[in-house]
PyMOL commands that place a pseudoatom at each C-alpha (Angstrom):
pseudoatom trace, name=CA, resn=SER, resi=1, chain=A, elem=C, hetatm=0, pos=[102.544, 91.513, 97.207]
pseudoatom trace, name=CA, resn=THR, resi=2, chain=A, elem=C, hetatm=0, pos=[101.401, 95.039, 98.842]
pseudoatom trace, name=CA, resn=ALA, resi=3, chain=A, elem=C, hetatm=0, pos=[101.096, 97.985, 96.158]
pseudoatom trace, name=CA, resn=HIS, resi=4, chain=A, elem=C, hetatm=0, pos=[101.547, 101.429, 97.206]
pseudoatom trace, name=CA, resn=GLY, resi=5, chain=A, elem=C, hetatm=0, pos=[100.349, 104.230, 95.394]
pseudoatom trace, name=CA, resn=ALA, resi=6, chain=A, elem=C, hetatm=0, pos=[98.668, 108.046, 95.346]
pseudoatom trace, name=CA, resn=TRP, resi=7, chain=A, elem=C, hetatm=0, pos=[95.699, 109.338, 94.356]
pseudoatom trace, name=CA, resn=GLU, resi=8, chain=A, elem=C, hetatm=0, pos=[94.335, 112.967, 93.735]
pseudoatom trace, name=CA, resn=GLN, resi=9, chain=A, elem=C, hetatm=0, pos=[90.828, 114.424, 93.131]
pseudoatom trace, name=CA, resn=THR, resi=10, chain=A, elem=C, hetatm=0, pos=[90.745, 115.779, 89.799]
pseudoatom trace, name=CA, resn=SER, resi=11, chain=A, elem=C, hetatm=0, pos=[87.302, 117.281, 90.014]
pseudoatom trace, name=CA, resn=SER, resi=12, chain=A, elem=C, hetatm=0, pos=[83.883, 117.286, 92.437]
pseudoatom trace, name=CA, resn=THR, resi=13, chain=A, elem=C, hetatm=0, pos=[82.893, 113.656, 90.882]
pseudoatom trace, name=CA, resn=THR, resi=14, chain=A, elem=C, hetatm=0, pos=[86.406, 112.487, 89.479]
pseudoatom trace, name=CA, resn=ALA, resi=15, chain=A, elem=C, hetatm=0, pos=[89.962, 111.241, 90.924]
pseudoatom trace, name=CA, resn=ALA, resi=16, chain=A, elem=C, hetatm=0, pos=[93.042, 109.578, 89.493]
pseudoatom trace, name=CA, resn=ALA, resi=17, chain=A, elem=C, hetatm=0, pos=[95.718, 107.214, 90.874]
pseudoatom trace, name=CA, resn=THR, resi=18, chain=A, elem=C, hetatm=0, pos=[98.333, 105.269, 90.391]
pseudoatom trace, name=CA, resn=TRP, resi=19, chain=A, elem=C, hetatm=0, pos=[99.940, 102.564, 92.333]
pseudoatom trace, name=CA, resn=VAL, resi=20, chain=A, elem=C, hetatm=0, pos=[103.129, 100.373, 91.970]
pseudoatom trace, name=CA, resn=GLU, resi=21, chain=A, elem=C, hetatm=0, pos=[103.637, 96.840, 93.155]
pseudoatom trace, name=CA, resn=PHE, resi=22, chain=A, elem=C, hetatm=0, pos=[106.721, 94.931, 93.609]
pseudoatom trace, name=CA, resn=MET, resi=23, chain=A, elem=C, hetatm=0, pos=[106.283, 91.266, 92.148]
pseudoatom trace, name=CA, resn=THR, resi=24, chain=A, elem=C, hetatm=0, pos=[108.219, 88.417, 93.768]
pseudoatom trace, name=CA, resn=ASP, resi=25, chain=A, elem=C, hetatm=0, pos=[108.168, 84.592, 92.925]
pseudoatom trace, name=CA, resn=THR, resi=26, chain=A, elem=C, hetatm=0, pos=[107.221, 82.327, 96.294]
pseudoatom trace, name=CA, resn=ASP, resi=27, chain=A, elem=C, hetatm=0, pos=[110.759, 82.553, 97.595]
pseudoatom trace, name=CA, resn=GLY, resi=28, chain=A, elem=C, hetatm=0, pos=[110.841, 86.189, 97.332]
pseudoatom trace, name=CA, resn=ASN, resi=29, chain=A, elem=C, hetatm=0, pos=[112.763, 86.721, 93.862]
pseudoatom trace, name=CA, resn=PHE, resi=30, chain=A, elem=C, hetatm=0, pos=[112.306, 89.663, 92.741]
pseudoatom trace, name=CA, resn=LEU, resi=31, chain=A, elem=C, hetatm=0, pos=[110.183, 89.527, 89.377]
pseudoatom trace, name=CA, resn=GLY, resi=32, chain=A, elem=C, hetatm=0, pos=[109.292, 92.821, 88.111]
pseudoatom trace, name=CA, resn=ILE, resi=33, chain=A, elem=C, hetatm=0, pos=[107.289, 95.861, 88.742]
pseudoatom trace, name=CA, resn=ILE, resi=34, chain=A, elem=C, hetatm=0, pos=[103.463, 96.324, 88.144]
pseudoatom trace, name=CA, resn=THR, resi=35, chain=A, elem=C, hetatm=0, pos=[102.345, 99.976, 87.833]
pseudoatom trace, name=CA, resn=ASP, resi=36, chain=A, elem=C, hetatm=0, pos=[98.466, 100.715, 87.241]
pseudoatom trace, name=CA, resn=SER, resi=37, chain=A, elem=C, hetatm=0, pos=[97.004, 103.787, 86.724]
pseudoatom trace, name=CA, resn=VAL, resi=38, chain=A, elem=C, hetatm=0, pos=[93.107, 104.469, 86.873]
pseudoatom trace, name=CA, resn=GLU, resi=39, chain=A, elem=C, hetatm=0, pos=[90.806, 107.388, 86.028]
pseudoatom trace, name=CA, resn=VAL, resi=40, chain=A, elem=C, hetatm=0, pos=[87.688, 106.801, 87.849]
pseudoatom trace, name=CA, resn=THR, resi=41, chain=A, elem=C, hetatm=0, pos=[84.175, 109.193, 87.943]
pseudoatom trace, name=CA, resn=LEU, resi=42, chain=A, elem=C, hetatm=0, pos=[81.671, 108.585, 90.622]
pseudoatom trace, name=CA, resn=ASP, resi=43, chain=A, elem=C, hetatm=0, pos=[78.407, 107.660, 90.247]
pseudoatom trace, name=CA, resn=ALA, resi=44, chain=A, elem=C, hetatm=0, pos=[75.436, 109.696, 91.080]
pseudoatom trace, name=CA, resn=ASP, resi=45, chain=A, elem=C, hetatm=0, pos=[74.668, 107.121, 93.778]
pseudoatom trace, name=CA, resn=GLY, resi=46, chain=A, elem=C, hetatm=0, pos=[78.048, 107.937, 95.614]
pseudoatom trace, name=CA, resn=VAL, resi=47, chain=A, elem=C, hetatm=0, pos=[78.826, 104.619, 96.446]
pseudoatom trace, name=CA, resn=SER, resi=48, chain=A, elem=C, hetatm=0, pos=[79.936, 103.753, 93.257]
pseudoatom trace, name=CA, resn=TRP, resi=49, chain=A, elem=C, hetatm=0, pos=[82.815, 104.428, 90.594]
pseudoatom trace, name=CA, resn=SER, resi=50, chain=A, elem=C, hetatm=0, pos=[83.810, 103.549, 87.447]
pseudoatom trace, name=CA, resn=GLY, resi=51, chain=A, elem=C, hetatm=0, pos=[86.380, 104.400, 84.541]
pseudoatom trace, name=CA, resn=PRO, resi=52, chain=A, elem=C, hetatm=0, pos=[89.386, 103.463, 82.390]
pseudoatom trace, name=CA, resn=PHE, resi=53, chain=A, elem=C, hetatm=0, pos=[93.017, 101.949, 83.515]
pseudoatom trace, name=CA, resn=SER, resi=54, chain=A, elem=C, hetatm=0, pos=[96.222, 100.821, 82.422]
pseudoatom trace, name=CA, resn=SER, resi=55, chain=A, elem=C, hetatm=0, pos=[98.604, 98.673, 83.498]
pseudoatom trace, name=CA, resn=VAL, resi=56, chain=A, elem=C, hetatm=0, pos=[102.449, 98.182, 82.566]
pseudoatom trace, name=CA, resn=THR, resi=57, chain=A, elem=C, hetatm=0, pos=[104.505, 95.481, 83.556]
pseudoatom trace, name=CA, resn=THR, resi=58, chain=A, elem=C, hetatm=0, pos=[108.501, 95.494, 83.740]
pseudoatom trace, name=CA, resn=ASP, resi=59, chain=A, elem=C, hetatm=0, pos=[110.863, 93.167, 84.662]
pseudoatom trace, name=CA, resn=PRO, resi=60, chain=A, elem=C, hetatm=0, pos=[113.806, 93.735, 87.183]
pseudoatom trace, name=CA, resn=ALA, resi=61, chain=A, elem=C, hetatm=0, pos=[115.952, 95.780, 84.137]
pseudoatom trace, name=CA, resn=GLY, resi=62, chain=A, elem=C, hetatm=0, pos=[113.100, 97.646, 83.154]
pseudoatom trace, name=CA, resn=ASN, resi=63, chain=A, elem=C, hetatm=0, pos=[111.950, 95.810, 80.064]
pseudoatom trace, name=CA, resn=LEU, resi=64, chain=A, elem=C, hetatm=0, pos=[108.491, 95.906, 79.056]
pseudoatom trace, name=CA, resn=LEU, resi=65, chain=A, elem=C, hetatm=0, pos=[106.846, 92.753, 79.622]
pseudoatom trace, name=CA, resn=PHE, resi=66, chain=A, elem=C, hetatm=0, pos=[103.040, 93.665, 79.601]
pseudoatom trace, name=CA, resn=VAL, resi=67, chain=A, elem=C, hetatm=0, pos=[100.970, 96.845, 78.686]
pseudoatom trace, name=CA, resn=GLY, resi=68, chain=A, elem=C, hetatm=0, pos=[96.922, 96.555, 78.926]
pseudoatom trace, name=CA, resn=GLU, resi=69, chain=A, elem=C, hetatm=0, pos=[93.789, 98.514, 79.688]
pseudoatom trace, name=CA, resn=GLY, resi=70, chain=A, elem=C, hetatm=0, pos=[90.450, 98.048, 80.269]
pseudoatom trace, name=CA, resn=THR, resi=71, chain=A, elem=C, hetatm=0, pos=[87.634, 99.325, 82.730]
pseudoatom trace, name=CA, resn=VAL, resi=72, chain=A, elem=C, hetatm=0, pos=[87.113, 99.147, 86.129]
pseudoatom trace, name=CA, resn=GLN, resi=73, chain=A, elem=C, hetatm=0, pos=[84.276, 99.146, 88.478]
pseudoatom trace, name=CA, resn=ALA, resi=74, chain=A, elem=C, hetatm=0, pos=[83.740, 99.411, 92.450]
pseudoatom trace, name=CA, resn=GLU, resi=75, chain=A, elem=C, hetatm=0, pos=[81.454, 99.544, 95.238]
pseudoatom trace, name=CA, resn=ARG, resi=76, chain=A, elem=C, hetatm=0, pos=[82.121, 101.401, 98.458]
pseudoatom trace, name=CA, resn=ILE, resi=77, chain=A, elem=C, hetatm=0, pos=[81.732, 98.292, 101.001]
pseudoatom trace, name=CA, resn=THR, resi=78, chain=A, elem=C, hetatm=0, pos=[80.117, 99.452, 104.003]
pseudoatom trace, name=CA, resn=VAL, resi=79, chain=A, elem=C, hetatm=0, pos=[80.813, 99.077, 107.667]
pseudoatom trace, name=CA, resn=GLN, resi=80, chain=A, elem=C, hetatm=0, pos=[79.843, 96.178, 109.156]
pseudoatom trace, name=CA, resn=PRO, resi=81, chain=A, elem=C, hetatm=0, pos=[79.032, 94.856, 113.009]
pseudoatom trace, name=CA, resn=LEU, resi=82, chain=A, elem=C, hetatm=0, pos=[81.311, 92.970, 114.977]
pseudoatom trace, name=CA, resn=ALA, resi=83, chain=A, elem=C, hetatm=0, pos=[80.449, 89.630, 114.655]
pseudoatom trace, name=CA, resn=THR, resi=84, chain=A, elem=C, hetatm=0, pos=[78.755, 87.406, 117.542]
pseudoatom trace, name=CA, resn=PRO, resi=85, chain=A, elem=C, hetatm=0, pos=[80.844, 84.907, 118.737]
pseudoatom trace, name=CA, resn=ILE, resi=86, chain=A, elem=C, hetatm=0, pos=[79.355, 81.219, 117.948]
pseudoatom trace, name=CA, resn=ALA, resi=87, chain=A, elem=C, hetatm=0, pos=[79.451, 79.176, 121.382]
pseudoatom trace, name=CA, resn=THR, resi=88, chain=A, elem=C, hetatm=0, pos=[81.150, 76.251, 121.072]
pseudoatom trace, name=CA, resn=PRO, resi=89, chain=A, elem=C, hetatm=0, pos=[79.793, 73.020, 123.167]
pseudoatom trace, name=CA, resn=GLU, resi=90, chain=A, elem=C, hetatm=0, pos=[81.858, 71.868, 126.077]
pseudoatom trace, name=CA, resn=ALA, resi=91, chain=A, elem=C, hetatm=0, pos=[83.854, 68.332, 125.569]
for i in range(1, 91): cmd.bond("trace and resi %d" % i, "trace and resi %d" % (i + 1))
show_as sticks, trace
zoom trace
C-alpha cells in the first residue's frame, strides 16, 4: 500500500525521514503497520545518498512482529523526455 511520512533536513548534507505504511492482504483486510526511519547523507556528487535505516512492524493490536535495520543507498532519478509514439501498421 501507499506509505505516508515526513522528512526534515538536519544539516546542509543530511536529513532524517520516517514513513508509515498500512499492510493489507489481497482482500483489503488490515494486517498491521510498518514504520521505517532513515538518516541519510547526501554524497559529494549531489545526486546520491546513503545511510542507516530501521524498520518496525506491528500487528493491528500493536504487538511487535519484526524489527530490522540496515543501510540504504539511492540515486536521484532524472527527468526523461516525452516518449515518441511508435507508429502502428494499418490493418
